[in-house]
C-alpha positions in Angstrom: 0.0 0.0 0.0 1.3 3.4 -1.0 1.0 5.9 1.9 -0.2 8.6 -0.5 -3.4 6.6 -1.1 -4.3 7.0 2.6 -5.5 10.6 2.2 -8.8 10.6 4.0 -9.1 11.2 7.7 -11.5 8.8 9.4 -12.6 9.1 13.1 -13.2 5.9 15.0 -15.9 6.4 17.7 -17.3 4.3 20.5 -20.4 4.8 22.6 -20.3 5.4 26.4 -23.0 5.8 28.9 -23.3 9.2 30.6 -25.1 9.4 33.9 -27.0 12.5 34.9 -29.8 13.4 37.3 -32.3 12.9 34.5 -31.1 9.4 33.6 -28.6 7.6 31.4 -27.7 8.7 27.9 -25.4 7.1 25.4 -23.0 9.4 23.6 -20.4 8.8 20.9 -16.8 9.9 21.5 -13.8 9.8 19.2 -11.2 7.3 20.3 -8.8 7.5 17.3 -8.2 9.2 14.0 -6.7 7.3 11.1 -5.8 7.9 7.5 -7.7 5.7 5.1 -8.4 4.9 1.5 -12.0 4.6 0.3 -12.2 1.7 -2.2 -14.7 2.2 -5.0 -18.0 0.4 -4.7 -18.1 -2.5 -7.2 -21.2 -3.0 -9.4 -22.3 -6.0 -7.4 -22.1 -4.0 -4.1 -24.0 -1.1 -5.7 -26.7 -3.5 -7.0 -27.0 -5.2 -3.6 -27.5 -1.8 -1.9 -30.0 -0.8 -4.6 -32.0 -4.0 -4.2 -32.3 -3.7 -0.5 -33.2 -0.1 -0.6 -30.2 0.9 1.5 -27.0 2.9 0.8 -24.3 1.0 -1.1 -21.7 -0.4 1.3 -18.2 1.1 1.5 -14.8 -0.5 2.0 -12.1 1.5 3.8 -8.5 0.5 3.9 -6.3 1.7 6.7 -3.2 0.8 8.6 -3.6 -1.9 11.2 -5.3 -0.5 14.4 -4.4 -2.5 17.5 -7.2 -0.9 19.5 -10.8 -2.0 19.5 -12.5 -1.9 16.1 -15.7 -4.0 15.9 -19.3 -3.5 14.7 -20.0 -1.9 18.1 -17.9 1.1 17.0 -18.6 3.5 14.1 -16.7 5.6 11.7 -17.0 9.3 10.8 -15.9 10.5 7.4 -16.6 13.7 5.5 -19.6 14.5 7.8 -21.1 11.1 7.3 -21.6 8.3 9.8 -20.8 4.7 8.9 -21.8 1.6 10.7 -19.1 -1.1 10.7 -20.2 -4.4 9.3 -16.9 -6.3 9.3 -13.2 -5.8 9.9 -10.5 -7.9 8.1 -6.8 -8.1 8.9 -5.4 -8.2 5.3 -3.1 -11.2 4.9 -3.1 -11.7 8.7 0.0 -9.6 8.9 -1.2 -6.8 11.2 -0.2 -4.2 8.7 -3.4 -3.2 6.9 -7.2 -3.5 7.6 -10.2 -3.6 5.4 -13.3 -2.2 7.1 -16.7 -2.9 5.4 -19.3 -0.5 6.4 -22.5 1.2 5.4 -23.7 4.7 5.7 -26.1 5.4 8.6 -29.1 7.4 7.3 -31.5 8.7 9.9 
């Protein structure tokens, strides 16, 4: 992977419970920022998203992150929120990760 291709800054966020006199609320906080490459959506992925009526999935490639990165976390990129669907350690070498995700539309 050429470092110049990792030109997008992605925030990794996790949820935490905040206690107040009025009750408990879940808030998202940024735990890390990473440079990533956004892989283009393939025709099959685009058609699958169109068939299900959802936004086409995205694949982000970034350097290996040794912290927690599971479907319980989420990614922020360019003002959009992405729900993590899967995380793959490319070649099992702990150098690069592929994160499949879909945009959260509220």
